[in-house]
C-alpha positions in Angstrom: -97.5 -19.4 -97.1 -97.7 -18.3 -100.6 -99.2 -21.9 -102.8 -97.7 -22.4 -105.7 -99.2 -23.2 -108.7 -98.2 -26.5 -109.3 -99.9 -26.9 -105.5 -103.0 -25.9 -106.6 -103.8 -28.0 -109.8 -101.1 -30.7 -109.8 -99.5 -29.9 -112.6 -97.7 -26.5 -112.9 -99.3 -25.4 -116.3 -101.7 -27.6 -118.3 -102.4 -27.0 -122.0 -106.3 -26.2 -123.3 -108.2 -26.4 -126.0 -110.8 -23.1 -126.6 -113.9 -23.4 -124.7 -117.2 -22.5 -124.6 -118.7 -21.3 -121.8 -117.0 -18.4 -120.3 -116.1 -14.9 -121.4 -113.0 -14.2 -123.1 -110.6 -11.1 -124.4 -108.4 -10.5 -127.6 -107.6 -10.4 -131.2 -108.6 -13.6 -132.1 -111.9 -13.7 -131.2 -114.9 -11.3 -132.0 -118.1 -10.4 -129.2 -121.1 -12.3 -130.7 -124.0 -10.0 -131.1 -126.2 -9.1 -127.6 -129.8 -8.7 -128.9 -129.3 -5.0 -129.2 -131.0 -4.0 -132.2 -129.1 -1.5 -135.0 -130.9 1.7 -134.3 -130.6 1.2 -130.5 -126.7 1.3 -129.9 -125.2 4.7 -129.1 -122.2 6.2 -127.8 -121.6 9.3 -125.6 -117.9 10.5 -125.4 -116.1 13.3 -124.0 -112.2 14.4 -125.3 -111.0 16.6 -122.5 -107.8 17.8 -120.5 -105.1 19.8 -121.1 -103.2 20.0 -124.5 -105.5 17.6 -126.6 -103.6 17.9 -130.0 -106.5 18.0 -132.2 -106.2 19.5 -135.4 -109.4 21.2 -135.9 -108.9 22.8 -132.3 -108.1 26.6 -133.8 -108.3 28.1 -130.7 -107.0 26.9 -127.7 -109.2 26.5 -125.1 -112.0 25.2 -127.5 -112.6 21.6 -129.9 -115.9 22.8 -130.9 -116.6 20.8 -134.8 -113.9 18.3 -134.1 -115.1 15.3 -136.4 -115.2 12.3 -134.5 -115.5 8.4 -136.0 -116.5 5.6 -135.0 -115.6 2.0 -136.6 -115.7 -1.1 -135.6 -113.9 -3.7 -137.5 -112.4 -1.8 -139.7 -116.0 -0.5 -140.6 -117.7 3.0 -140.3 -120.2 3.0 -137.4 -121.0 6.2 -136.0 -119.8 9.5 -136.9 -120.3 13.3 -135.4 -118.9 16.0 -134.2 -118.4 17.5 -130.5 -119.3 20.3 -129.0 -117.7 23.4 -126.9 -117.3 21.4 -124.1 -115.5 18.0 -126.2 -118.4 15.7 -126.1 -120.7 13.8 -129.1 -123.3 11.9 -128.7 -122.9 9.4 -131.4 -126.3 6.9 -132.4 -124.7 4.0 -134.2 -125.8 3.2 -138.4 -124.7 -0.1 -138.1 -125.0 -3.4 -135.8 -122.5 -3.2 -133.3 -122.0 -6.5 -130.2 -122.8 -5.9 -127.2 -119.2 -5.8 -125.6 -117.6 -5.1 -128.5 -114.2 -2.7 -128.9 -115.2 0.2 -131.0 -112.3 3.1 -131.9 -113.0 6.5 -132.0 -111.0 9.0 -133.6 -111.2 12.5 -132.8 -109.7 15.3 -135.6 -107.7 14.9 -138.4 -104.3 13.4 -139.2 -101.6 14.9 -138.0 -102.9 15.3 -134.9 -105.4 13.1 -134.8 -106.6 11.1 -131.5 -107.5 7.9 -131.6 -108.5 5.9 -128.8 -110.5 2.3 -128.1 -113.8 1.7 -126.1 -115.4 -1.0 -124.2 -119.1 -1.3 -125.3 -121.4 -1.8 -122.4 -123.6 -4.8 -122.1 -125.6 -4.3 -119.6 -127.5 -1.3 -121.9 -127.1 -0.3 -126.0 -126.2 2.9 -124.2 -122.3 3.6 -123.2 -120.0 6.6 -122.1 -116.9 7.0 -122.4 -114.6 10.1 -120.6 -111.3 10.5 -122.3 -108.6 12.4 -120.6 -105.3 13.6 -122.6 -102.2 13.5 -120.6 -99.5 15.8 -122.6 -95.7 14.5 -122.6 -93.6 15.7 -119.4 -90.0 14.8 -120.1 -89.3 12.0 -120.4 -92.6 10.6 -119.9 -94.4 10.1 -123.0 -98.6 11.7 -123.9 -100.9 8.9 -122.5 -104.7 8.5 -122.8 -106.7 7.6 -120.3 -110.4 6.0 -120.9 -112.9 5.0 -118.6 -116.3 3.6 -120.4 -119.2 2.5 -118.8 -123.6 1.6 -119.6 -124.7 5.4 -119.6 -127.7 4.1 -117.6 -128.7 7.7 -117.1 -129.5 8.5 -120.7 -127.0 11.8 -121.1 -123.9 10.3 -122.3 -121.8 10.5 -119.6 -120.0 8.4 -117.3 -121.3 8.4 -113.7 -120.4 6.7 -110.9 -122.9 4.5 -110.2 -123.1 3.3 -113.7 -122.0 -0.9 -114.3 -119.8 -2.3 -116.9 -116.6 0.2 -116.2 -113.5 -0.2 -117.3 -110.9 1.8 -117.1 -107.5 1.8 -120.0 -104.6 3.7 -120.1 -103.4 4.0 -123.8 -101.6 5.5 -126.6 -102.8 8.0 -127.9 -101.4 7.2 -131.8 -103.2 3.8 -131.8 -105.4 3.4 -129.2 -103.8 0.7 -127.5 -104.4 -0.5 -124.2 -101.4 0.0 -121.9 -103.3 -0.9 -118.8 -106.8 -2.0 -118.7 -108.5 -1.9 -114.9 -112.2 -3.7 -114.7 -114.0 -3.2 -111.4 -117.0 -5.2 -112.0 -118.1 -7.8 -114.5 -118.0 -5.6 -117.5 -116.3 -7.4 -120.7 -112.1 -6.6 -121.5 -110.7 -4.6 -125.1 -110.8 -7.5 -128.2 -107.7 -5.3 -128.8 -105.1 -7.1 -126.2 -102.1 -8.7 -127.2 -103.3 -11.9 -125.5 -106.5 -14.1 -125.5 -108.3 -15.2 -122.3 -110.7 -17.9 -122.1 -111.9 -19.6 -119.1 -113.6 -23.4 -119.2 -116.9 -24.0 -116.7 -115.7 -21.7 -114.7 -112.5 -23.9 -113.0 -109.9 -23.1 -115.2 -108.9 -20.1 -117.4 -106.8 -20.1 -120.3 -104.3 -16.7 -121.4 -102.1 -17.5 -124.7 -100.8 -14.8 -126.8 -102.5 -13.3 -130.0 -101.7 -13.5 -133.5 -99.1 -12.0 -135.1 -97.2 -10.6 -131.8 -93.6 -10.8 -131.2 -92.1 -12.9 -128.6 -93.8 -12.4 -124.8 -93.4 -12.7 -121.2 -96.5 -12.8 -119.0 -96.3 -12.6 -115.6 -99.4 -13.7 -113.9 -101.2 -13.4 -110.3 -104.5 -14.2 -109.2 -105.7 -13.5 -105.9 -108.8 -13.2 -103.5 -107.8 -9.6 -102.6 -106.3 -6.6 -103.9 -103.6 -6.8 -101.6 -101.4 -9.3 -100.7 -103.7 -10.7 -98.0 -105.4 -13.9 -98.7 -105.1 -17.1 -101.0 -103.0 -16.1 -103.9 -100.2 -17.2 -106.1 -97.7 -15.5 -109.5 -96.9 -17.7 -112.7 -93.7 -16.5 -114.8 -93.4 -17.0 -118.4 -90.6 -15.7 -120.0 -91.2 -16.3 -123.3 -94.7 -16.6 -123.3 -94.7 -18.9 -126.8 -98.1 -21.3 -125.9 -101.4 -21.3 -124.2 -101.6 -21.6 -119.9 -104.1 -22.8 -118.4 -104.7 -22.2 -114.2 -106.8 -23.4 -111.8 -109.5 -21.2 -110.6 -109.5 -20.6 -106.7 -112.3 -18.7 -106.1 -115.3 -16.9 -107.9 -114.4 -14.1 -106.1 -110.9 -13.9 -107.5 -109.0 -11.3 -109.1 -106.6 -11.6 -112.3 -103.6 -9.4 -112.6 -101.7 -9.9 -115.6 -98.4 -8.5 -117.2 -97.8 -9.1 -120.3 -94.1 -7.7 -121.7 -91.8 -7.8 -125.0 -89.7 -10.6 -123.9 -86.9 -9.1 -126.2 -86.9 -5.3 -125.3 -88.3 -5.9 -121.1 -90.8 -3.5 -122.3 -93.9 -3.4 -120.6 -96.7 -4.3 -123.2 -99.9 -3.4 -120.8 -100.7 -4.9 -117.4 -104.3 -5.9 -117.0 -106.1 -6.0 -113.5 -109.9 -7.4 -113.6 -112.4 -9.0 -111.6 -112.6 -13.5 -112.7 -115.8 -12.4 -113.8 -114.5 -10.3 -116.6 -113.5 -13.3 -118.2 -116.2 -15.2 -116.6 -119.4 -13.5 -118.5 -121.5 -13.7 -115.1 -123.0 -10.1 -116.2 -126.0 -11.9 -118.0 -124.8 -9.4 -121.0 -123.5 -11.2 -123.9 -120.3 -13.3 -123.9 -117.3 -13.0 -126.7 -116.8 -16.7 -126.6 -117.7 -18.4 -129.3 -121.1 -21.2 -128.4 -120.6 -23.6 -125.4 -118.8 -27.2 -125.7 -117.5 -29.8 -123.2 -114.0 -28.9 -122.0 -111.2 -31.4 -123.4 -109.3 -33.6 -121.6 -106.3 -31.8 -120.1 -102.5 -32.5 -120.5 -99.5 -31.0 -119.6 -96.7 -29.1 -121.4 -93.2 -28.3 -121.3 -92.7 -26.0 -117.8 -91.9 -22.4 -119.4 -88.6 -21.2 -117.6 -88.4 -20.0 -114.4 -90.9 -22.2 -112.5 -93.2 -21.0 -110.2 -91.9 -21.1 -106.3 -92.9 -21.1 -102.9 -92.4 -17.6 -100.9 -94.6 -16.4 -97.6 -97.9 -14.1 -98.7 
């Protein structure tokens, strides 16, 4: 039988003040420096896919010479140009924390492609593959971004590289629409929600500032399929922080965030608990560790969690 959230923690939802000692994701909490020197951080990025709309691609099969700019918190930290294969390796000129989310802009307005890349936490070198998928019929254009730690030092994503995260993004602004973290990397910091953990025992999800009214579906499970112990919680509207117990260090979390007013999906997130607890040993994007505050119940959102067969 599927366990309800209430059965797992006594109170279905608890409120928790921001707690250190674990990882987090969200626009409200920025990564702390990871110890990498200013001159050592670099990013290799490859733009591919059919019909990528870069304004400097004068020939249909070439994007060579396209300018590339990397920014962090609005500040330019690296620049370069794509070669004829759509590749550029960029050395950062300003210090950027490990695990930070940077914005990469290829081309110039009005045809620039904007993506966000999660920098690696394991080493000060990140690689990213950007694949443009043109609009087809009623489906809008999308960008798929896969980032990883660049263990080989060639700027290319390898299947064995750690810290891999795959995002489907809006090509106009790099806003994530789907995030899949395969290991213990941190998550993008430009999500519409903030996520934090406390001592590996609870996980707290809250709306990020300046968001529309949101709806949240939260599911925690031990396996990627429907087998094993798991639970699901729906909050509509999702307007305050919600805290859930961490059932297992091997658990995975699936989160869907929708616009409560329109019902339109904003983003889905699939990641292991380690993506939030920062157990990789890299830089944690949380504040300095602090003691967990006392849990206290808050009013239940509607609808309530219900029991159902697994």
